[in-house]
N, CA, C, O and the ligand as a Tripos MOL2 file, in Angstrom:
@<TRIPOS>MOLECULE
protein
  269   267    68     0     0
PROTEIN
NO_CHARGES

@<TRIPOS>ATOM
      1 N          11.8210   -6.0240    1.3340 N.3       1 MET1
      2 CA         10.7490   -6.9560    1.7110 C.3       1 MET1
      3 C          10.5450   -7.9620    0.5740 C.2       1 MET1
      4 O          10.2770   -7.5890   -0.5690 O.2       1 MET1
      5 N          10.6760   -9.2270    0.9130 N.am      2 VAL2
      6 CA         10.4810  -10.2720   -0.0910 C.3       2 VAL2
      7 C           9.1360  -10.9410    0.1640 C.2       2 VAL2
      8 O           8.8540  -11.4010    1.2700 O.2       2 VAL2
      9 N           8.3210  -10.9870   -0.8710 N.am      3 ILE3
     10 CA          7.0220  -11.6540   -0.7480 C.3       3 ILE3
     11 C           7.1450  -13.0470   -1.3520 C.2       3 ILE3
     12 O           7.4890  -13.2090   -2.5230 O.2       3 ILE3
     13 N           6.8580  -14.0450   -0.5260 N.am      4 ASN4
     14 CA          6.8490  -15.4160   -1.0190 C.3       4 ASN4
     15 C           5.4180  -15.7560   -1.4220 C.2       4 ASN4
     16 O           4.5870  -16.1020   -0.5820 O.2       4 ASN4
     17 N           5.1490  -15.6550   -2.6980 N.am      5 PHE5
     18 CA          3.7810  -15.8070   -3.1850 C.3       5 PHE5
     19 C           3.1890  -17.1750   -2.8570 C.2       5 PHE5
     20 O           1.9750  -17.3250   -2.7220 O.2       5 PHE5
     21 N           4.0700  -18.1720   -2.7310 N.am      6 GLU6
     22 CA          3.5690  -19.5200   -2.4530 C.3       6 GLU6
     23 C           2.8740  -19.5800   -1.0930 C.2       6 GLU6
     24 O           2.0670  -20.4740   -0.8370 O.2       6 GLU6
     25 N           3.1930  -18.6250   -0.2290 N.am      7 ASP7
     26 CA          2.5720  -18.5970    1.0960 C.3       7 ASP7
     27 C           1.2030  -17.9330    1.0920 C.2       7 ASP7
     28 O           0.4890  -17.9610    2.0950 O.2       7 ASP7
     29 N           0.8370  -17.3290   -0.0510 N.am      8 TYR8
     30 CA         -0.4030  -16.5710   -0.0950 C.3       8 TYR8
     31 C          -1.2800  -17.0470   -1.2540 C.2       8 TYR8
     32 O          -0.9560  -16.8050   -2.4170 O.2       8 TYR8
     33 N          -2.3950  -17.7240   -0.9400 N.am      9 PRO9
     34 CA         -3.3000  -18.1260   -2.0120 C.3       9 PRO9
     35 C          -4.0310  -16.9200   -2.5840 C.2       9 PRO9
     36 O          -4.1970  -15.8980   -1.9180 O.2       9 PRO9
     37 N          -4.4620  -17.0620   -3.8340 N.am     10 CYS10
     38 CA         -5.2730  -16.0190   -4.4590 C.3      10 CYS10
     39 C          -6.5000  -15.7530   -3.5900 C.2      10 CYS10
     40 O          -7.1630  -16.6840   -3.1310 O.2      10 CYS10
     41 N          -6.7880  -14.4900   -3.3750 N.am     11 GLN11
     42 CA         -7.8850  -14.1330   -2.4700 C.3      11 GLN11
     43 C          -9.2550  -14.4270   -3.0780 C.2      11 GLN11
     44 O         -10.2660  -14.3700   -2.3790 O.2      11 GLN11
     45 N          -9.2940  -14.7390   -4.3660 N.am     12 PHE12
     46 CA        -10.5880  -14.8970   -5.0290 C.3      12 PHE12
     47 C         -10.8760  -16.3320   -5.4470 C.2      12 PHE12
     48 O         -12.0340  -16.7500   -5.4250 O.2      12 PHE12
     49 N          -9.8500  -17.1040   -5.8310 N.am     13 CYS13
     50 CA        -10.1120  -18.4810   -6.2610 C.3      13 CYS13
     51 C          -9.3380  -19.4850   -5.4220 C.2      13 CYS13
     52 O          -9.5950  -20.6860   -5.5120 O.2      13 CYS13
     53 N          -8.3860  -19.0140   -4.6000 N.am     14 GLY14
     54 CA         -7.6850  -19.9340   -3.7080 C.3      14 GLY14
     55 C          -6.4680  -20.6170   -4.2980 C.2      14 GLY14
     56 O          -5.7690  -21.3470   -3.5950 O.2      14 GLY14
     57 N          -6.1990  -20.3920   -5.5920 N.am     15 LYS15
     58 CA         -5.0040  -20.9630   -6.1950 C.3      15 LYS15
     59 C          -3.7780  -20.1880   -5.7070 C.2      15 LYS15
     60 O          -3.9150  -19.0670   -5.2180 O.2      15 LYS15
     61 N          -2.5810  -20.7720   -5.8360 N.am     16 PRO16
     62 CA         -1.3830  -20.0190   -5.4270 C.3      16 PRO16
     63 C          -1.3060  -18.6930   -6.1580 C.2      16 PRO16
     64 O          -1.5050  -18.6310   -7.3710 O.2      16 PRO16
     65 N          -1.0140  -17.6300   -5.4130 N.am     17 SER17
     66 CA         -0.9900  -16.3080   -6.0280 C.3      17 SER17
     67 C           0.2990  -16.1100   -6.8100 C.2      17 SER17
     68 O           1.3280  -16.7230   -6.5250 O.2      17 SER17
     69 N           0.2110  -15.2500   -7.7870 N.am     18 LYS18
     70 CA          1.3610  -14.9300   -8.6260 C.3      18 LYS18
     71 C           1.6450  -13.4290   -8.6210 C.2      18 LYS18
     72 O           2.7290  -12.9780   -8.9920 O.2      18 LYS18
     73 N           0.6510  -12.6830   -8.1960 N.am     19 ASN19
     74 CA          0.7730  -11.2230   -8.2320 C.3      19 ASN19
     75 C           0.2510  -10.6090   -6.9420 C.2      19 ASN19
     76 O          -0.5640  -11.1940   -6.2290 O.2      19 ASN19
     77 N           0.7470   -9.4150   -6.6730 N.am     20 PHE20
     78 CA          0.1830   -8.6130   -5.5940 C.3      20 PHE20
     79 C          -0.2910   -7.3230   -6.2340 C.2      20 PHE20
     80 O           0.4960   -6.4050   -6.4630 O.2      20 PHE20
     81 N          -1.5860   -7.2590   -6.5220 N.am     21 VAL21
     82 CA         -2.1200   -6.0880   -7.2120 C.3      21 VAL21
     83 C          -3.2700   -5.4920   -6.4190 C.2      21 VAL21
     84 O          -4.0570   -6.2200   -5.8130 O.2      21 VAL21
     85 N          -3.3680   -4.1680   -6.4220 N.am     22 PHE22
     86 CA         -4.4740   -3.4830   -5.7520 C.3      22 PHE22
     87 C          -4.6220   -3.9760   -4.3120 C.2      22 PHE22
     88 O          -5.7270   -4.1970   -3.8180 O.2      22 PHE22
     89 N          -3.4730   -4.1390   -3.6590 N.am     23 ALA23
     90 CA         -3.4620   -4.5430   -2.2480 C.3      23 ALA23
     91 C          -4.1050   -5.9080   -2.0140 C.2      23 ALA23
     92 O          -4.6750   -6.1620   -0.9530 O.2      23 ALA23
     93 N          -4.0080   -6.7830   -3.0170 N.am     24 ALA24
     94 CA         -4.5690   -8.1240   -2.8600 C.3      24 ALA24
     95 C          -3.6580   -9.1450   -3.5420 C.2      24 ALA24
     96 O          -3.0640   -8.8690   -4.5840 O.2      24 ALA24
     97 N          -3.5610  -10.3140   -2.9410 N.am     25 PHE25
     98 CA         -2.8270  -11.3920   -3.5930 C.3      25 PHE25
     99 C          -3.7570  -12.0870   -4.5740 C.2      25 PHE25
    100 O          -4.8520  -12.5180   -4.2130 O.2      25 PHE25
    101 N          -3.3090  -12.1910   -5.8090 N.am     26 VAL26
    102 CA         -4.1190  -12.8480   -6.8070 C.3      26 VAL26
    103 C          -3.2510  -13.7480   -7.6920 C.2      26 VAL26
    104 O          -2.0330  -13.5850   -7.7660 O.2      26 VAL26
    105 N          -3.9110  -14.7030   -8.3620 N.am     27 CYS27
    106 CA         -3.2130  -15.5710   -9.2950 C.3      27 CYS27
    107 C          -3.0870  -14.8430  -10.6390 C.2      27 CYS27
    108 O          -3.2870  -13.6310  -10.7240 O.2      27 CYS27
    109 N          -2.7530  -15.6050  -11.6800 N.am     28 ASP28
    110 CA         -2.5760  -14.9810  -12.9900 C.3      28 ASP28
    111 C          -3.8910  -14.7780  -13.7430 C.2      28 ASP28
    112 O          -3.9110  -14.1940  -14.8270 O.2      28 ASP28
    113 N          -4.9880  -15.2650  -13.1600 N.am     29 ASP29
    114 CA         -6.2790  -15.1670  -13.8360 C.3      29 ASP29
    115 C          -6.7430  -13.7180  -13.9210 C.2      29 ASP29
    116 O          -6.8440  -13.0290  -12.9060 O.2      29 ASP29
    117 N          -7.0200  -13.2650  -15.1260 N.am     30 GLU30
    118 CA         -7.4440  -11.8750  -15.3160 C.3      30 GLU30
    119 C          -8.7230  -11.5750  -14.5440 C.2      30 GLU30
    120 O          -8.9340  -10.4520  -14.0850 O.2      30 GLU30
    121 N          -9.5660  -12.5810  -14.4070 N.am     31 THR31
    122 CA        -10.8190  -12.3830  -13.6790 C.3      31 THR31
    123 C         -10.5310  -12.0100  -12.2240 C.2      31 THR31
    124 O         -11.1890  -11.1400  -11.6540 O.2      31 THR31
    125 N          -9.5490  -12.6750  -11.6390 N.am     32 CYS32
    126 CA         -9.2180  -12.4090  -10.2340 C.3      32 CYS32
    127 C          -8.5610  -11.0300  -10.1160 C.2      32 CYS32
    128 O          -8.8360  -10.2920   -9.1700 O.2      32 CYS32
    129 N          -7.7090  -10.6890  -11.0600 N.am     33 ILE33
    130 CA         -7.0570   -9.3750  -11.0450 C.3      33 ILE33
    131 C          -8.1150   -8.2780  -11.1580 C.2      33 ILE33
    132 O          -8.0480   -7.2560  -10.4750 O.2      33 ILE33
    133 N          -9.0920   -8.5130  -12.0330 N.am     34 GLU34
    134 CA        -10.1780   -7.5400  -12.1970 C.3      34 GLU34
    135 C         -10.9910   -7.4130  -10.9160 C.2      34 GLU34
    136 O         -11.3940   -6.3130  -10.5390 O.2      34 GLU34
    137 N         -11.2310   -8.5340  -10.2490 N.am     35 LYS35
    138 CA        -11.9810   -8.4920   -8.9980 C.3      35 LYS35
    139 C         -11.2230   -7.6680   -7.9540 C.2      35 LYS35
    140 O         -11.8090   -6.8890   -7.2010 O.2      35 LYS35
    141 N          -9.8950   -7.8660   -7.9350 N.am     36 ALA36
    142 CA         -9.0760   -7.1020   -6.9860 C.3      36 ALA36
    143 C          -9.1720   -5.6190   -7.3050 C.2      36 ALA36
    144 O          -9.2750   -4.7910   -6.4010 O.2      36 ALA36
    145 N          -9.1380   -5.2860   -8.5800 N.am     37 ARG37
    146 CA         -9.2050   -3.8820   -9.0140 C.3      37 ARG37
    147 C         -10.5290   -3.2570   -8.5820 C.2      37 ARG37
    148 O         -10.5590   -2.1550   -8.0330 O.2      37 ARG37
    149 N         -11.6130   -3.9660   -8.8360 N.am     38 VAL38
    150 CA        -12.9400   -3.4490   -8.4930 C.3      38 VAL38
    151 C         -13.0800   -3.3030   -6.9860 C.2      38 VAL38
    152 O         -13.6280   -2.3180   -6.4920 O.2      38 VAL38
    153 N         -12.5650   -4.3210   -6.2470 N.am     39 GLU39
    154 CA        -12.6920   -4.2870   -4.7990 C.3      39 GLU39
    155 C         -11.9250   -3.1010   -4.2210 C.2      39 GLU39
    156 O         -12.3250   -2.5160   -3.2140 O.2      39 GLU39
    157 N         -10.8340   -2.7620   -4.8650 N.am     40 ARG40
    158 CA         -9.9860   -1.6630   -4.4010 C.3      40 ARG40
    159 C         -10.6480   -0.3140   -4.6680 C.2      40 ARG40
    160 O         -10.3240    0.6810   -4.0190 O.2      40 ARG40
    161 N         -11.5690   -0.2820   -5.6180 N.am     41 GLY41
    162 CA        -12.2370    0.9720   -5.9080 C.3      41 GLY41
    163 C         -11.9160    1.4980   -7.2850 C.2      41 GLY41
    164 O         -12.1630    2.6670   -7.5820 O.2      41 GLY41
    165 N         -11.3620    0.6380   -8.1370 N.am     42 GLY42
    166 CA        -11.0630    1.0390   -9.5060 C.3      42 GLY42
    167 C          -9.7650    1.7920   -9.6260 C.2      42 GLY42
    168 O          -9.0570    1.9880   -8.6380 O.2      42 GLY42
    169 N          -9.4460    2.2230  -10.8510 N.am     43 PRO43
    170 CA         -8.1660    2.8870  -11.1050 C.3      43 PRO43
    171 C          -7.9440    4.1280  -10.2720 C.2      43 PRO43
    172 O          -6.8050    4.4750   -9.9610 O.2      43 PRO43
    173 N          -9.0370    4.8070   -9.9040 N.am     44 GLY44
    174 CA         -8.9020    6.0390   -9.1290 C.3      44 GLY44
    175 C          -9.0240    5.8120   -7.6240 C.2      44 GLY44
    176 O          -9.1470    6.7680   -6.8590 O.2      44 GLY44
    177 N          -8.9910    4.5700   -7.2070 N.am     45 GLY45
    178 CA         -9.2180    4.2460   -5.8020 C.3      45 GLY45
    179 C          -8.2630    4.9450   -4.8610 C.2      45 GLY45
    180 O          -8.6670    5.4610   -3.8190 O.2      45 GLY45
    181 N          -6.9820    4.9600   -5.2350 N.am     46 HIS46
    182 CA         -6.0140    5.5650   -4.3230 C.3      46 HIS46
    183 C          -6.1760    7.0840   -4.2680 C.2      46 HIS46
    184 O          -5.9000    7.7080   -3.2430 O.2      46 HIS46
    185 N          -6.6240    7.6740   -5.3760 N.am     47 MET47
    186 CA         -6.8450    9.1210   -5.3620 C.3      47 MET47
    187 C          -8.0290    9.4500   -4.4680 C.2      47 MET47
    188 O          -8.0460   10.4830   -3.7980 O.2      47 MET47
    189 N          -9.0140    8.5670   -4.4620 N.am     48 LYS48
    190 CA        -10.1660    8.7640   -3.5880 C.3      48 LYS48
    191 C          -9.7190    8.7220   -2.1320 C.2      48 LYS48
    192 O         -10.1480    9.5380   -1.3160 O.2      48 LYS48
    193 N          -8.8490    7.7600   -1.8160 N.am     49 ARG49
    194 CA         -8.3330    7.6680   -0.4510 C.3      49 ARG49
    195 C          -7.5810    8.9270   -0.0740 C.2      49 ARG49
    196 O          -7.7050    9.4330    1.0420 O.2      49 ARG49
    197 N          -6.7990    9.4260   -1.0200 N.am     50 LYS50
    198 CA         -6.0050   10.6140   -0.7740 C.3      50 LYS50
    199 C          -6.9250   11.8020   -0.4840 C.2      50 LYS50
    200 O          -6.6730   12.5960    0.4220 O.2      50 LYS50
    201 N          -7.9970   11.9040   -1.2750 N.am     51 ALA51
    202 CA         -8.9410   12.9900   -1.0970 C.3      51 ALA51
    203 C          -9.6160   12.9200    0.2640 C.2      51 ALA51
    204 O         -10.0060   13.9360    0.8380 O.2      51 ALA51
    205 N          -9.7480   11.6690    0.7790 N.am     52 GLU52
    206 CA        -10.3800   11.4840    2.0810 C.3      52 GLU52
    207 C          -9.3760   11.6740    3.2080 C.2      52 GLU52
    208 O          -9.7290   11.5860    4.3840 O.2      52 GLU52
    209 N          -8.1230   11.9340    2.8440 N.am     53 GLY53
    210 CA         -7.1050   12.1460    3.8600 C.3      53 GLY53
    211 C          -6.5120   10.8720    4.4050 C.2      53 GLY53
    212 O          -5.8300   10.8870    5.4300 O.2      53 GLY53
    213 N          -6.7670    9.7610    3.7240 N.am     54 LYS54
    214 CA         -6.2360    8.4670    4.1820 C.3      54 LYS54
    215 C          -4.8750    8.2100    3.5380 C.2      54 LYS54
    216 O          -4.5950    8.7140    2.4500 O.2      54 LYS54
    217 N          -4.0440    7.4380    4.1970 N.am     55 PRO55
    218 CA         -2.7430    7.1060    3.5990 C.3      55 PRO55
    219 C          -2.9140    6.2260    2.3570 C.2      55 PRO55
    220 O          -3.8720    5.4610    2.2490 O.2      55 PRO55
    221 N          -1.9830    6.3480    1.4410 N.am     56 ILE56
    222 CA         -2.0600    5.5390    0.2210 C.3      56 ILE56
    223 C          -0.9250    4.5290    0.1740 C.2      56 ILE56
    224 O          -0.3790    4.2180   -0.8840 O.2      56 ILE56
    225 N          -0.5910    4.0310    1.3540 N.am     57 LEU57
    226 CA          0.5170    3.0720    1.4670 C.3      57 LEU57
    227 C           0.4110    1.8480    0.5710 C.2      57 LEU57
    228 O           1.4290    1.4110    0.0340 O.2      57 LEU57
    229 N          -0.7740    1.2730    0.3850 N.am     58 PRO58
    230 CA         -0.8570    0.0830   -0.4640 C.3      58 PRO58
    231 C          -0.2350    0.2780   -1.8370 C.2      58 PRO58
    232 O           0.2550   -0.6820   -2.4300 O.2      58 PRO58
    233 N          -0.2440    1.4880   -2.3490 N.am     59 ASP59
    234 CA          0.3520    1.7570   -3.6480 C.3      59 ASP59
    235 C           1.8750    1.6180   -3.5780 C.2      59 ASP59
    236 O           2.5100    1.1700   -4.5320 O.2      59 ASP59
    237 N           2.4450    2.0030   -2.4540 N.am     60 ASP60
    238 CA          3.8870    1.8330   -2.2750 C.3      60 ASP60
    239 C           4.2380    0.3600   -2.2460 C.2      60 ASP60
    240 O           5.2580   -0.0560   -2.7950 O.2      60 ASP60
    241 N           3.3880   -0.4280   -1.6020 N.am     61 MET61
    242 CA          3.6130   -1.8710   -1.5410 C.3      61 MET61
    243 C           3.5050   -2.4650   -2.9520 C.2      61 MET61
    244 O           4.2630   -3.3600   -3.3260 O.2      61 MET61
    245 N           2.5640   -1.9540   -3.7070 N.am     62 LEU62
    246 CA          2.3780   -2.4300   -5.0770 C.3      62 LEU62
    247 C           3.6520   -2.1780   -5.8910 C.2      62 LEU62
    248 O           4.1010   -3.0430   -6.6440 O.2      62 LEU62
    249 N           4.2160   -1.0040   -5.7300 N.am     63 GLY63
    250 CA          5.4370   -0.6880   -6.4490 C.3      63 GLY63
    251 C           6.5760   -1.6310   -6.0760 C.2      63 GLY63
    252 O           7.3740   -2.0240   -6.9270 O.2      63 GLY63
    253 N           6.6430   -1.9860   -4.8000 N.am     64 GLU64
    254 CA          7.6920   -2.8900   -4.3500 C.3      64 GLU64
    255 C           7.5730   -4.2380   -5.0360 C.2      64 GLU64
    256 O           8.5770   -4.8170   -5.4520 O.2      64 GLU64
    257 N           6.3490   -4.7410   -5.1570 N.am     65 SER65
    258 CA          6.1620   -6.0940   -5.6530 C.3      65 SER65
    259 C           6.4140   -6.1950   -7.1490 C.2      65 SER65
    260 O           6.5490   -7.2950   -7.6840 O.2      65 SER65
    261 N           6.4770   -5.0590   -7.8250 N.am     66 ARG66
    262 CA          6.6540   -5.1100   -9.2820 C.3      66 ARG66
    263 C           8.1190   -5.1740   -9.6940 C.2      66 ARG66
    264 O           8.4420   -5.3920  -10.8610 O.2      66 ARG66
    265 N           8.9980   -4.9820   -8.7170 N.am     67 LYS67
    266 CA         10.4270   -4.9770   -9.0610 C.3      67 LYS67
    267 C          10.8990   -6.3690   -9.4910 C.2      67 LYS67
    268 O          12.0730   -6.5490   -9.8160 O.2      67 LYS67
    269 ZN         -7.3660  -16.4130   -8.6990 Zn       68 ZN68
@<TRIPOS>BOND
     1     1     2 1
     2     2     3 1
     3     3     4 2
     4     3     5 am
     5     5     6 1
     6     6     7 1
     7     7     8 2
     8     7     9 am
     9     9    10 1
    10    10    11 1
    11    11    12 2
    12    11    13 am
    13    13    14 1
    14    14    15 1
    15    15    16 2
    16    15    17 am
    17    17    18 1
    18    18    19 1
    19    19    20 2
    20    19    21 am
    21    21    22 1
    22    22    23 1
    23    23    24 2
    24    23    25 am
    25    25    26 1
    26    26    27 1
    27    27    28 2
    28    27    29 am
    29    29    30 1
    30    30    31 1
    31    31    32 2
    32    31    33 am
    33    33    34 1
    34    34    35 1
    35    35    36 2
    36    35    37 am
    37    37    38 1
    38    38    39 1
    39    39    40 2
    40    39    41 am
    41    41    42 1
    42    42    43 1
    43    43    44 2
    44    43    45 am
    45    45    46 1
    46    46    47 1
    47    47    48 2
    48    47    49 am
    49    49    50 1
    50    50    51 1
    51    51    52 2
    52    51    53 am
    53    53    54 1
    54    54    55 1
    55    55    56 2
    56    55    57 am
    57    57    58 1
    58    58    59 1
    59    59    60 2
    60    59    61 am
    61    61    62 1
    62    62    63 1
    63    63    64 2
    64    63    65 am
    65    65    66 1
    66    66    67 1
    67    67    68 2
    68    67    69 am
    69    69    70 1
    70    70    71 1
    71    71    72 2
    72    71    73 am
    73    73    74 1
    74    74    75 1
    75    75    76 2
    76    75    77 am
    77    77    78 1
    78    78    79 1
    79    79    80 2
    80    79    81 am
    81    81    82 1
    82    82    83 1
    83    83    84 2
    84    83    85 am
    85    85    86 1
    86    86    87 1
    87    87    88 2
    88    87    89 am
    89    89    90 1
    90    90    91 1
    91    91    92 2
    92    91    93 am
    93    93    94 1
    94    94    95 1
    95    95    96 2
    96    95    97 am
    97    97    98 1
    98    98    99 1
    99    99   100 2
   100    99   101 am
   101   101   102 1
   102   102   103 1
   103   103   104 2
   104   103   105 am
   105   105   106 1
   106   106   107 1
   107   107   108 2
   108   107   109 am
   109   109   110 1
   110   110   111 1
   111   111   112 2
   112   111   113 am
   113   113   114 1
   114   114   115 1
   115   115   116 2
   116   115   117 am
   117   117   118 1
   118   118   119 1
   119   119   120 2
   120   119   121 am
   121   121   122 1
   122   122   123 1
   123   123   124 2
   124   123   125 am
   125   125   126 1
   126   126   127 1
   127   127   128 2
   128   127   129 am
   129   129   130 1
   130   130   131 1
   131   131   132 2
   132   131   133 am
   133   133   134 1
   134   134   135 1
   135   135   136 2
   136   135   137 am
   137   137   138 1
   138   138   139 1
   139   139   140 2
   140   139   141 am
   141   141   142 1
   142   142   143 1
   143   143   144 2
   144   143   145 am
   145   145   146 1
   146   146   147 1
   147   147   148 2
   148   147   149 am
   149   149   150 1
   150   150   151 1
   151   151   152 2
   152   151   153 am
   153   153   154 1
   154   154   155 1
   155   155   156 2
   156   155   157 am
   157   157   158 1
   158   158   159 1
   159   159   160 2
   160   159   161 am
   161   161   162 1
   162   162   163 1
   163   163   164 2
   164   163   165 am
   165   165   166 1
   166   166   167 1
   167   167   168 2
   168   167   169 am
   169   169   170 1
   170   170   171 1
   171   171   172 2
   172   171   173 am
   173   173   174 1
   174   174   175 1
   175   175   176 2
   176   175   177 am
   177   177   178 1
   178   178   179 1
   179   179   180 2
   180   179   181 am
   181   181   182 1
   182   182   183 1
   183   183   184 2
   184   183   185 am
   185   185   186 1
   186   186   187 1
   187   187   188 2
   188   187   189 am
   189   189   190 1
   190   190   191 1
   191   191   192 2
   192   191   193 am
   193   193   194 1
   194   194   195 1
   195   195   196 2
   196   195   197 am
   197   197   198 1
   198   198   199 1
   199   199   200 2
   200   199   201 am
   201   201   202 1
   202   202   203 1
   203   203   204 2
   204   203   205 am
   205   205   206 1
   206   206   207 1
   207   207   208 2
   208   207   209 am
   209   209   210 1
   210   210   211 1
   211   211   212 2
   212   211   213 am
   213   213   214 1
   214   214   215 1
   215   215   216 2
   216   215   217 am
   217   217   218 1
   218   218   219 1
   219   219   220 2
   220   219   221 am
   221   221   222 1
   222   222   223 1
   223   223   224 2
   224   223   225 am
   225   225   226 1
   226   226   227 1
   227   227   228 2
   228   227   229 am
   229   229   230 1
   230   230   231 1
   231   231   232 2
   232   231   233 am
   233   233   234 1
   234   234   235 1
   235   235   236 2
   236   235   237 am
   237   237   238 1
   238   238   239 1
   239   239   240 2
   240   239   241 am
   241   241   242 1
   242   242   243 1
   243   243   244 2
   244   243   245 am
   245   245   246 1
   246   246   247 1
   247   247   248 2
   248   247   249 am
   249   249   250 1
   250   250   251 1
   251   251   252 2
   252   251   253 am
   253   253   254 1
   254   254   255 1
   255   255   256 2
   256   255   257 am
   257   257   258 1
   258   258   259 1
   259   259   260 2
   260   259   261 am
   261   261   262 1
   262   262   263 1
   263   263   264 2
   264   263   265 am
   265   265   266 1
   266   266   267 1
   267   267   268 2
@<TRIPOS>SUBSTRUCTURE
     1 MET1         2 RESIDUE 1 A MET
     2 VAL2         6 RESIDUE 1 A VAL
     3 ILE3        10 RESIDUE 1 A ILE
     4 ASN4        14 RESIDUE 1 A ASN
     5 PHE5        18 RESIDUE 1 A PHE
     6 GLU6        22 RESIDUE 1 A GLU
     7 ASP7        26 RESIDUE 1 A ASP
     8 TYR8        30 RESIDUE 1 A TYR
     9 PRO9        34 RESIDUE 1 A PRO
    10 CYS10       38 RESIDUE 1 A CYS
    11 GLN11       42 RESIDUE 1 A GLN
    12 PHE12       46 RESIDUE 1 A PHE
    13 CYS13       50 RESIDUE 1 A CYS
    14 GLY14       54 RESIDUE 1 A GLY
    15 LYS15       58 RESIDUE 1 A LYS
    16 PRO16       62 RESIDUE 1 A PRO
    17 SER17       66 RESIDUE 1 A SER
    18 LYS18       70 RESIDUE 1 A LYS
    19 ASN19       74 RESIDUE 1 A ASN
    20 PHE20       78 RESIDUE 1 A PHE
    21 VAL21       82 RESIDUE 1 A VAL
    22 PHE22       86 RESIDUE 1 A PHE
    23 ALA23       90 RESIDUE 1 A ALA
    24 ALA24       94 RESIDUE 1 A ALA
    25 PHE25       98 RESIDUE 1 A PHE
    26 VAL26      102 RESIDUE 1 A VAL
    27 CYS27      106 RESIDUE 1 A CYS
    28 ASP28      110 RESIDUE 1 A ASP
    29 ASP29      114 RESIDUE 1 A ASP
    30 GLU30      118 RESIDUE 1 A GLU
    31 THR31      122 RESIDUE 1 A THR
    32 CYS32      126 RESIDUE 1 A CYS
    33 ILE33      130 RESIDUE 1 A ILE
    34 GLU34      134 RESIDUE 1 A GLU
    35 LYS35      138 RESIDUE 1 A LYS
    36 ALA36      142 RESIDUE 1 A ALA
    37 ARG37      146 RESIDUE 1 A ARG
    38 VAL38      150 RESIDUE 1 A VAL
    39 GLU39      154 RESIDUE 1 A GLU
    40 ARG40      158 RESIDUE 1 A ARG
    41 GLY41      162 RESIDUE 1 A GLY
    42 GLY42      166 RESIDUE 1 A GLY
    43 PRO43      170 RESIDUE 1 A PRO
    44 GLY44      174 RESIDUE 1 A GLY
    45 GLY45      178 RESIDUE 1 A GLY
    46 HIS46      182 RESIDUE 1 A HIS
    47 MET47      186 RESIDUE 1 A MET
    48 LYS48      190 RESIDUE 1 A LYS
    49 ARG49      194 RESIDUE 1 A ARG
    50 LYS50      198 RESIDUE 1 A LYS
    51 ALA51      202 RESIDUE 1 A ALA
    52 GLU52      206 RESIDUE 1 A GLU
    53 GLY53      210 RESIDUE 1 A GLY
    54 LYS54      214 RESIDUE 1 A LYS
    55 PRO55      218 RESIDUE 1 A PRO
    56 ILE56      222 RESIDUE 1 A ILE
    57 LEU57      226 RESIDUE 1 A LEU
    58 PRO58      230 RESIDUE 1 A PRO
    59 ASP59      234 RESIDUE 1 A ASP
    60 ASP60      238 RESIDUE 1 A ASP
    61 MET61      242 RESIDUE 1 A MET
    62 LEU62      246 RESIDUE 1 A LEU
    63 GLY63      250 RESIDUE 1 A GLY
    64 GLU64      254 RESIDUE 1 A GLU
    65 SER65      258 RESIDUE 1 A SER
    66 ARG66      262 RESIDUE 1 A ARG
    67 LYS67      266 RESIDUE 1 A LYS
    68 ZN68       269 GROUP 0 **** ****
C-alpha cells in the first residue's frame, strides 16, 4: 500500500501531510503530531483498545507507513 501524502492534508492545520502517525495524517509540526497522539489516547491507546477487545489495526498501518 502506497500512501501519497500530497493527497492528504494535515488533519490539524490543513498543510500537506508528511507523516501518518497515531492513525492520523499530520504535517511535520510537532504540535500536530502531539495532537494526533493525544486524540488517539496517548502512548497506551492501542493497549486500551486491546483490553476492550477492539482490533488494533491502526498500529499495523502505522508500521507500514514507516518503511
Ligand atoms: Zn499540521
